[in-house]
C-alpha positions in Angstrom: 21.9 -31.4 -19.2 21.5 -35.1 -18.3 19.7 -37.4 -15.5 20.4 -41.0 -15.5 20.0 -43.6 -12.9 23.5 -44.7 -12.1 24.7 -48.2 -11.4 27.7 -48.2 -11.5 28.8 -48.6 -7.7 27.6 -51.5 -5.7 25.9 -50.0 -3.0 23.4 -48.4 -5.6 23.5 -51.8 -7.5 22.5 -53.6 -4.1 19.5 -51.2 -3.7 18.3 -50.7 -7.3 18.8 -54.6 -8.3 14.9 -55.8 -8.2 14.1 -52.6 -10.6 17.0 -52.1 -12.9 19.6 -54.8 -12.6 23.3 -53.7 -13.1 23.5 -52.5 -16.6 24.1 -48.8 -17.3 21.0 -47.4 -19.5 21.8 -45.7 -22.6 21.0 -41.7 -22.0 18.4 -40.0 -23.7 19.3 -37.0 -26.2 15.9 -36.5 -27.4 14.5 -34.6 -25.0 16.6 -31.4 -24.5 13.8 -28.7 -24.9 13.6 -26.6 -21.8 11.2 -24.1 -21.1 12.9 -21.0 -19.7 9.2 -19.9 -18.4 9.9 -22.6 -15.7 8.7 -25.9 -15.3 5.5 -26.9 -17.2 2.9 -27.3 -14.5 1.0 -30.7 -14.5 -2.0 -31.6 -15.9 -4.9 -33.1 -14.3 -7.3 -35.6 -15.8 -10.8 -36.2 -14.6 -13.1 -38.8 -15.3 -14.5 -37.0 -18.6 -11.0 -36.5 -19.9 -9.5 -33.2 -20.5 -9.2 -31.0 -23.5 -7.2 -27.7 -23.8 -5.2 -25.2 -26.5 -2.0 -26.9 -26.7 -0.7 -23.3 -26.9 -1.1 -23.0 -22.9 2.1 -25.6 -23.2 4.1 -23.1 -25.3 6.0 -19.8 -25.5 6.0 -17.1 -28.3 7.5 -18.6 -31.6 6.9 -21.9 -30.8 4.8 -24.9 -32.5 4.0 -28.1 -31.8 4.6 -30.6 -34.5 3.2 -33.8 -32.9 2.3 -35.2 -29.4 2.3 -38.5 -27.5 0.8 -39.8 -24.9 1.8 -42.1 -22.4 -1.0 -43.4 -20.1 1.1 -46.2 -18.6 4.6 -47.7 -18.6 5.5 -48.6 -21.9 2.4 -46.9 -23.3 3.1 -44.4 -26.0 0.1 -43.4 -28.0 0.1 -40.7 -31.1 -2.5 -37.9 -30.6 -4.6 -35.8 -33.0 -4.0 -32.3 -32.4 -7.3 -30.5 -33.9 -8.4 -26.9 -34.0 -5.3 -26.7 -31.7 -6.8 -28.8 -29.3 -4.9 -31.5 -27.1 -7.7 -34.2 -25.9 -6.9 -36.9 -23.1 -9.6 -39.0 -23.5 -8.9 -40.8 -19.9 -6.5 -40.2 -17.0 -3.6 -42.7 -16.2 -4.4 -46.0 -15.0 -2.0 -45.9 -12.2 -2.4 -42.4 -11.7 0.8 -40.8 -13.6 1.2 -40.6 -16.9 3.5 -38.2 -19.5 2.3 -36.3 -22.1 5.2 -35.2 -24.8 5.2 -32.6 -27.1 7.0 -32.8 -30.2 8.7 -29.1 -30.8 11.1 -28.0 -33.6 13.8 -27.6 -30.9 13.1 -31.1 -29.1 10.4 -32.2 -26.8 8.4 -30.9 -23.9 6.9 -33.2 -21.5 4.4 -32.5 -19.0 3.3 -34.6 -16.0 -0.2 -36.0 -16.8 -2.1 -36.9 -12.9 -5.7 -38.2 -12.8 -8.1 -36.5 -10.7 -9.4 -40.0 -9.0 -13.1 -38.6 -9.7 -16.3 -40.9 -9.2 -19.6 -40.3 -10.0 -22.0 -40.4 -6.7 -26.0 -40.4 -7.1 -27.9 -38.4 -4.9 -31.3 -39.5 -4.1 -34.6 -38.5 -2.2 -38.5 -39.3 -1.9 -40.6 -36.6 -0.6 -43.3 -36.9 1.6 -46.7 -35.8 0.9 -46.7 -32.5 1.9 -43.5 -31.6 0.0 -43.6 -30.7 -3.7 -40.2 -30.3 -5.4 -36.7 -31.1 -4.2 -33.3 -29.6 -5.1 -29.6 -29.7 -4.3 -27.4 -27.3 -3.5 -23.2 -27.6 -2.4 -19.8 -27.4 -4.0 -21.0 -29.8 -7.0 -23.2 -26.8 -8.3 -21.4 -23.5 -6.7 -24.2 -23.5 -4.5 -26.1 -22.7 -6.8 -29.7 -24.8 -6.0 -30.3 -27.0 -8.9 -33.6 -29.6 -9.1 -33.5 -33.1 -8.9 -34.8 -35.2 -11.5 -37.3 -38.1 -11.4 -35.8 -41.4 -11.3 -36.4 -43.6 -14.0 -35.5 -46.7 -12.0 -37.2 -45.5 -8.3 -40.6 -44.2 -9.0 -41.5 -41.6 -6.5 -37.8 -40.8 -6.2 -35.8 -38.0 -7.1 -32.0 -38.5 -8.2 -28.9 -36.4 -8.9 -25.7 -37.8 -10.3 -22.1 -35.7 -9.9 -18.9 -36.6 -10.3 -16.5 -35.9 -7.5 -12.6 -36.0 -6.6 -11.8 -38.0 -3.2 -12.2 -35.9 -0.3 -15.4 -34.3 1.9 -18.2 -32.6 -0.6 -20.8 -30.4 1.7 -24.4 -30.0 0.0 -27.8 -29.4 1.5 -31.0 -30.1 0.0 -33.6 -27.9 -1.3 -37.0 -28.7 0.1 -39.6 -26.5 -1.4 -37.2 -23.9 -1.8 -35.8 -24.1 2.3 -32.3 -25.3 2.5 -32.3 -28.8 5.0 -29.6 -31.3 5.5 -30.2 -34.7 3.9 -32.2 -36.6 6.8 -31.2 -39.5 4.7 -26.9 -38.8 5.5 -25.8 -38.6 8.9 -22.5 -37.7 8.2 -22.2 -33.7 9.0 -19.4 -31.1 8.4 -19.0 -27.6 9.8 -19.7 -24.6 7.4 -16.7 -22.8 9.5 -19.4 -20.2 10.2 -21.3 -22.0 13.1 -23.5 -24.0 10.5 -23.7 -27.6 9.6 -23.9 -29.3 6.0 -24.3 -32.6 4.9 -21.1 -34.2 3.3 -20.4 -36.9 0.4 -17.2 -38.4 2.1 -15.1 -40.0 -1.0 -12.1 -42.4 0.0 -8.6 -41.6 -1.2 -7.1 -44.3 -2.4 -4.0 -45.6 -0.7 -0.7 -43.7 -2.3 3.0 -44.1 -1.4 5.0 -42.0 -0.1 8.2 -40.8 -1.9 11.0 -39.3 -0.2 14.5 -38.3 -1.5 17.8 -38.2 -0.1 21.5 -37.5 -1.3 25.0 -38.9 -1.4 27.7 -36.9 -3.1 26.7 -36.0 -6.7 23.9 -38.2 -6.6 20.0 -38.1 -5.6 18.0 -41.3 -4.3 14.3 -41.7 -4.5 12.5 -44.4 -2.3 9.0 -45.6 -2.9 7.1 -47.2 0.2 5.3 -49.2 -2.3 5.6 -50.8 -5.8 4.3 -48.3 -8.2 4.7 -46.1 -11.6 7.3 -43.6 -11.2 8.0 -40.4 -13.1 10.9 -38.2 -12.6 11.4 -34.8 -14.7 14.3 -32.3 -15.0 12.6 -29.0 -15.9 10.6 -29.8 -19.1 12.5 -33.2 -20.0 11.0 -36.8 -18.7 14.2 -38.6 -17.1 12.8 -41.7 -16.5 9.0 -43.4 -16.7 9.0 -46.9 -15.0 8.2 -48.9 -12.1 9.9 -48.9 -8.8 8.8 -51.7 -6.1 8.1 -51.6 -2.8 10.6 -50.0 -0.9 13.0 -49.7 -4.1 15.4 -47.0 -4.5 16.2 -44.9 -7.9 19.5 -43.3 -7.7 20.3 -40.6 -10.6 23.1 -38.7 -11.2 22.6 -34.9 -12.1 25.5 -33.7 -14.3 25.8 -31.5 -17.4 23.4 -28.7 -16.6 23.4 -25.3 -17.6 24.1 -23.0 -14.9 21.2 -21.3 -12.8 18.5 -22.8 -11.3 16.8 -26.0 -12.5 14.2 -28.6 -11.3 14.0 -31.9 -10.5 10.1 -33.2 -9.8 9.2 -36.8 -9.2 5.5 -38.5 -8.8 4.6 -42.0 -7.7 1.3 -43.7 -8.2 -0.8 -47.0 -7.9 -4.1 -47.7 -8.5 -5.2 -44.1 -8.6 -3.1 -43.6 -5.2 -0.8 -40.6 -6.1 1.9 -39.3 -4.0 2.9 -35.9 -3.4 5.4 -34.5 -5.3 8.8 -34.1 -4.8 10.4 -30.9 -5.7 14.4 -30.8 -5.9 16.3 -27.4 -6.8 19.6 -27.2 -8.2 21.8 -24.7 -9.1 23.2 -26.2 -12.1 23.8 -29.9 -11.3 23.9 -29.2 -8.1 21.1 -30.0 -5.6 19.9 -27.5 -2.9 19.8 -28.9 0.4 19.7 -25.4 2.6 16.8 -23.3 1.9 19.2 -20.0 2.3 20.3 -20.8 -1.8 16.8 -20.1 -2.6 16.1 -16.5 -3.9 13.3 -14.3 -4.6 12.8 -16.1 -7.8 12.1 -19.4 -6.0 8.2 -18.4 -5.5 7.7 -21.4 -3.2 9.5 -20.0 -0.6 7.8 -16.7 -1.2 6.3 -15.3 2.1 4.0 -12.3 1.2 2.5 -9.2 3.1 -0.8 -7.6 1.9 -1.2 -4.1 2.4 -3.9 -1.7 1.4 -1.8 1.7 0.2 -4.0 4.1 1.4 -4.3 2.4 4.8 -0.5 1.9 5.3 1.6 4.5 6.2 1.1 7.8 4.9 4.9 9.4 3.5 3.7 12.0 1.6 1.2 14.7 3.3 1.1 16.5 0.2 -0.9 14.3 -1.6 -3.6 13.7 1.0 -7.0 14.4 -0.6 -9.8 13.2 1.4 -13.5 13.4 -0.2 -15.4 16.4 1.1 -18.7 14.7 1.8 -20.2 14.4 5.1 -22.0 10.9 3.8 -18.4 9.3 4.3 -18.0 8.5 7.8 -13.7 9.2 8.3 -13.1 5.4 8.3 -14.4 5.0 4.9 -12.2 8.1 3.6 -9.2 8.4 2.1 -6.3 8.7 4.8 -3.3 9.5 3.5 -1.2 6.2 2.7 0.8 6.4 -0.3 3.7 4.5 -2.3 6.0 6.8 -0.4 4.8 5.5 2.9 5.3 1.6 1.6 9.0 2.7 0.4 9.8 4.4 3.8 8.3 1.2 5.3 10.4 -0.9 3.4 13.7 1.0 4.0 13.3 0.6 7.6 13.4 -3.1 7.1 9.7 -3.3 8.2 9.1 -6.5 5.9 11.9 -8.3 6.3 11.7 -8.3 10.4 8.4 -9.8 9.4 10.1 -12.3 7.7 8.4 -11.1 4.5 10.2 -11.4 1.1 6.7 -10.2 -1.2 4.9 -7.5 -1.0 1.5 -7.1 -2.4 0.0 -3.8 -2.9 -3.9 -3.2 -3.2 -4.7 -1.5 -6.8 -2.9 1.6 -7.4 -4.4 3.4 -10.5 -6.8 6.1 -10.8 -10.0 5.4 -8.7 -13.4 7.4 -8.8 -14.1 10.5 -7.2 -16.9 11.1 -4.7 -18.7 9.0 -2.8 -20.5 5.7 -3.6 -22.5 2.9 -2.3 -23.8 2.6 1.2 -22.9 0.7 4.4 -25.7 0.3 6.5 -27.0 -2.4 9.5 -29.9 -1.1 11.2 -30.2 -3.7 13.3 -27.0 -2.5 15.8 -26.5 0.9 14.6 -28.4 4.0 13.1 -24.4 4.9 11.7 -24.5 4.8 7.7 -21.5 5.5 5.6 -21.0 6.0 1.8 -17.4 5.2 0.7 -14.7 7.0 -1.0 -12.2 4.9 -3.8 -9.6 4.4 -1.3 -9.1 1.1 -1.5 -8.4 0.8 -5.6 -11.0 -1.5 -6.6 -13.2 1.2 -8.7 -10.8 2.1 -11.6 -11.4 4.9 -13.7 -7.9 4.4 -15.5 -6.1 1.1 -16.2 -2.6 2.5 -16.2 -2.5 5.7 -14.7 -1.5 5.8 -10.9 -4.0 7.8 -8.7 -2.6 11.0 -7.3 -3.7 10.3 -4.0 -1.3 7.2 -3.7 2.0 8.5 -5.6 3.5 8.5 -9.1 4.8 6.0 -11.4 8.8 7.0 -10.3 7.8 6.9 -6.8 6.5 2.9 -7.9 9.8 2.7 -9.7 12.1 3.3 -6.8 9.8 1.3 -4.3 10.3 -2.0 -6.8 13.9 -1.0 -7.2 14.5 -0.6 -3.6 12.6 -3.7 -3.1 15.2 -5.8 -5.4 18.4 -4.7 -3.9 16.9 -6.3 -0.8 16.0 -9.6 -2.5 12.0 -8.9 -1.9 9.2 -9.1 -4.8 6.6 -6.4 -5.2 3.4 -7.6 -6.9 0.5 -5.3 -8.1 -3.2 -6.1 -7.5 -4.7 -6.1 -10.7 -8.6 -5.1 -11.6 -9.7 -6.7 -14.7 -13.6 -7.8 -14.3 -15.3 -4.3 -13.9 -14.8 -0.5 -13.8 -16.3 2.2 -12.2 -19.0 3.7 -14.2 -17.0 7.1 -14.6 -14.1 5.2 -16.6 -13.5 6.4 -20.3 -13.6 3.1 -21.6 -17.6 2.3 -20.8 -18.4 6.2 -21.2 -16.9 5.7 -24.9 -18.4 2.0 -25.2 -21.6 1.5 -22.8 -22.3 -1.8 -24.3 -19.2 -3.4 -23.1 -20.3 -4.0 -19.3 -22.9 -7.1 -19.4 -26.5 -6.0 -18.6 -27.7 -5.1 -15.0 -31.0 -6.5 -15.5 -31.8 -10.1 -15.5 -34.5 -11.6 -17.8 -36.9 -11.4 -15.2 -36.3 -7.9 -14.3 -33.9 -8.7 -11.1 -30.7 -6.9 -10.6 -27.9 -8.8 -11.6 -25.6 -7.8 -8.4 -23.6 -9.9 -6.1 -24.8 -13.5 -8.2 -21.6 -14.5 -7.5 -22.2 -18.2 -8.6 -25.5 -18.2 -10.2 -24.3 -15.4 -13.0 -20.6 -16.3 -12.3 -19.4 -14.2 -15.4 -21.7 -11.4 -16.1 -22.9 -10.3 -12.3 -22.1 -6.5 -11.1 -20.5 -6.3 -7.9 -22.7 -2.7 -7.8 -24.7 -0.9 -9.7 -22.2 1.8 -10.3 -19.3 -1.0 -11.5 -20.4 -2.3 -14.8 -19.1 -6.0 -15.2 -16.8 -6.1 -18.9 -18.3 -8.9 -20.8 -14.4 -10.1 -21.5 -16.1 -13.3 -23.5 -15.7 -10.4 -26.5 -12.6 -10.4 -28.1 -12.2 -6.6 -28.1 -12.9 -6.2 -24.8 -10.7 -8.9 -23.9 -7.6 -7.3 -25.9 -8.0 -3.8 -24.5 -8.1 -4.9 -20.6 -5.3 -7.5 -21.2 -3.6 -5.0 -23.0 -3.6 -2.4 -20.1 -2.0 -5.4 -17.8 1.0 -6.6 -20.1 1.6 -2.4 -20.5 2.2 -2.6 -16.7 4.4 -5.5 -17.4 6.5 -4.0 -20.1 6.9 -0.3 -18.3 7.5 -1.4 -15.0 9.4 -4.1 -13.2 7.2 -5.4 -11.0 7.5 -9.1 -10.2 3.6 -10.0 -10.9 0.0 -9.7 -10.4 -2.6 -10.3 -7.8 -5.9 -10.6 -10.0 -9.0 -9.4 -8.5 -12.5 -11.5 -8.8 -10.6 -14.4 -11.0 -13.4 -16.6 -11.2 -16.1 -14.0 -12.5 -13.6 -13.5 -15.6 -13.4 -16.4 -18.4 -10.6 -18.9 -19.1 -10.4 -17.3 -22.8 -9.1 -13.9 -21.0 -6.7 -15.7 -18.7 -4.9 -17.2 -21.6 -5.0 -13.8 -24.1 -3.1 -12.4 -21.0 -1.0 -14.8 -20.1 0.2 -14.9 -23.9 1.1 -11.4 -23.6 3.0 -12.0 -20.4 5.1 -14.6 -21.9 5.8 -12.3 -24.6 6.8 -9.9 -21.8 9.3 -12.9 -20.5 10.4 -13.5 -24.2 11.7 -9.7 -25.0 12.9 -8.6 -21.2 13.5 -11.8 -19.3 11.1 -10.8 -16.5 8.9 -13.4 -15.3 6.0 -11.9 -13.8 4.1 -14.2 -11.1 0.4 -14.2 -11.5 -1.8 -15.3 -8.2 -5.6 -15.0 -8.6 -8.6 -14.8 -6.5 -11.3 -17.3 -6.6 -14.1 -18.5 -3.7 -15.2 -22.4 -4.6 -14.5 -25.7 -4.9 -11.0 -27.0 -5.4 -12.2 -28.1 -9.1 -13.2 -24.5 -9.8 -9.8 -22.9 -8.3 -8.1 -25.5 -9.8 -9.6 -25.0 -13.4 -7.6 -21.6 -13.5 -4.2 -23.2 -13.3 -2.0 -23.6 -15.8 1.1 -22.8 -18.0 -1.0 -21.2 -20.3 -3.2 -19.0 -17.2 -2.5 -18.3 -13.6 0.6 -20.0 -11.7 -1.5 -19.9 -8.4 -4.6 -18.8 -6.3 -5.3 -17.6 -2.9 -6.7 -21.1 -0.8 -9.6 -19.6 0.9 -11.1 -23.2 1.6 -7.9 -24.1 3.5 -8.4 -20.2 5.3 -12.0 -20.6 6.1 -11.8 -24.2 7.8 -8.6 -22.4 9.8 -11.1 -19.4 11.0 -13.6 -22.2 11.8 -11.3 -24.4 14.0 -9.9 -21.3 15.6 -12.5 -18.9 16.2 -15.6 -21.1 16.5 -16.9 -23.4 19.6 -18.3 -25.8 17.5 -14.9 -25.6 14.6 -13.0 -28.7 14.3 -9.4 -29.3 14.0 -10.1 -32.4 11.9 -11.9 -30.2 9.6 -9.0 -28.1 8.9 -6.4 -31.4 8.5 -9.2 -32.8 6.1 -8.9 -29.2 3.9 -5.6 -29.0 4.2 -5.2 -33.2 2.9 -7.8 -31.9 -0.2 -6.0 -28.8 -0.9 -2.5 -30.7 -1.3 -4.7 -33.6 -3.9 -5.8 -31.1 -5.5 -2.5 -28.5 -6.1 0.0 -30.9 -5.3 2.9 -30.6 -2.0 4.6 -27.6 -3.9 1.9 -26.0 -5.3 2.5 -22.0 -5.4 -1.2 -21.1 -4.0 -1.7 -18.5 -1.3 -2.2 -19.9 1.9 -3.6 -16.6 4.0 -4.1 -15.8 7.5 -6.7 -13.0 6.3 -7.6 -10.9 3.3 -8.8 -7.6 2.7 -12.4 -8.6 2.2 
């Protein structure tokens, strides 16, 4: 597999002369390692550097023999890997760099991008009547924290935080009351009819990187002088400087058959272009989306369905809970896997332009009536719930009899694949129902329901992110304990080994430690190594782009749903106070955080 700047034709030489002259560069032969897992995701380095397990970037059976870091054009520093950790002390000066891992079979190259983070200090002086001041916002997961007395400004209180470019909402907390910052006139709609103060960190000017093709060549053009990195799969093909309006012509030749990806970034003074992604069939660039298939996840259009609510294909398994405290709409309604298969065969999903179906959890769920809904301000109606939705598991592998069978799941997946469609399955690892045999046998496997102050640790989504319970009958599992993480990741991997599903949607991702996702992904990579099945993983996290992005890597999840973009879309469309500029800003923030060719779920609705 070769990719090289080509200077043999006069037109190419004239276009690229300022950068390259007319000498044909030597081809590189030491970068032939290719990760069959797919192109290694870029790593983003913040103001405080980055530390990560080198195992994130490895496949089963691989060993890393060493690593070098090119933080600038011409640089190549050797890194020490201690206790399996790679440490990058600083982001690339221009915004882009490269990490090379030395493997037994070659070298794996990984794009390194700067987060562009800067520090910002909040200051507030209390009036005579006020006693305490704190701050709350996406800087602390919307969990109020006190501001500290200023060392240099007596009588004032301060809090310093690190932010990436973009708009960051917050409020002050004065004597326990959330208020807008009186010293900041800059505000931002919260998408729900209210307002927050906002810190706006400017985005550095970035080059625009574009591509075009002629014959067997691909040309890259930058609008500004910039550092440029170009990759084919996991091989660095170019790391140098491209002048303003300069063009880099590339020849793609000698690729193995099948899908490959040319990727490129340009950057200068911290401003990073949007990435280019050029898929190829063998050595031929794809120029028509019709050449993509269901394995090209950037082209996925996903339909979510809650199985019990979708379509009843087999009335014989209908079994609503016989309990008068459950209103009919909160009970089982008969939808099942046979109903999903029927609709797929009718062409329902294809007719909507969908090529991926995400189905709600189908493992056995709790019997009986649980929970309570009431809204006394608007109605006297109350209701308990059945487990129709699938998020109260009492098994992590056995399919709920009311939804169908393993044979019906296999038939659904097989039929989807013949139609070039994917099926991904919702998996619940964070918690179980109290009737699950796991917690009956090991009551100590759950986190503590009560906090040290005696209050319930329920729905404390950000303050106790990794331990909070969804409800008193749903123990959150202590997945930081190795034996519990092994059990739950084994169950998910079992599904991968014993079915042909195409991936997982992971429930409550942010409430689960990163160590669990790394463990599960290692097991998912084992499935891929043995069977060739590459399971896609997308998570659910409400929070800042930095929190959402912390779960994204080649050693954890491929993607997450972008609720920040969704919330701004709802605000702009559904509320008179909504601002379309807020939606534009949120989209730009997502592009900066995840890149233009991310696999994030840009959603129009969800089951919550």
